[in-house]
N, C-alpha and C positions, 0 to 999 in steps of 0.2 A: 504494500500500500504506500503510495507516495505521500510525503509530508506536505502540508499546506505551505504556501509561500506567499508572503505579503507583498505589497507594492514596492518594497525596497529590495526584494529578492532574497530576504532572509527566511530560513526555514522556521516554521512556527509549530508550537505544541499547544494543543487545545487544553485549556484549563477552565473548570467551572468555578465561579465564585458566587456567593450569595450576597445579594444586595437588598436593602429595604426598598420599598416602593419610592420613598423620598429620594434615595440615591439614584435609582434607575431614571426617575423623572428629571433629576438634575442633569444626568448625562445626556438624556434625550434633548433637553433644552439647549445644552451646549452644542450638540450636533446640529439642531435646527437653526440656532443663532448664527452659526457659521455660514450656512447656506443662504439665509435670508439677508445677510449683510454683504452679499456679493461674492462669497467664496463657494466652496463645495460642501455638501453635507459630509461630516466626518463621522465614521462609525463609532459606536460606544467603545468597541474594543481598541480602536486606534487612539481614542482619548485616554483610555486606561494605560495603554502601552507608552504613550508620550509622558504621562504623569510618572510612570515607573522609571523611565529614562531620566527624567528631570530629578527624581529623588536620588538617583545614583550619584548626582553631583554634590549632594549634601552629605555631611558626615552625621548620620542619624544614630545616636547612641541607643541601642535597644537592650543593653545589658540590664538584666533584672526587671524588665517590663512585665507587669502582671495583668494589665487590662488594655483593652482597646483605647479607653480614654487616656491612659497614661502614655500609650504610644502616640496618640494624636498630639498630646502636649509636647512630647519629645520632637515630633516632626515640626511643629510650629517653632519650637526653640531652635532647631537646626536651620529653619528658613530665616529666622531673625538674625542668627549669627552670620549667615551668608550674604546679607545685604551690603 
């Protein structure tokens, strides 16, 4: 079976993630906003991949993290340090 390839030519692995309805709606809104502002509609998976790539540029300290909320706070802290 051939692996999927995205528009950058990179091989991709399918991964399922659980999102709340609020998160899914937010992603869909970003996607539509791109199209309606003169660009092209961006898929939700492309948005998530771009966010992951951007996060790689930040030194996010995940040591000892015990909750999603704590991780969220660490991500915000890493973003603030990167400014």
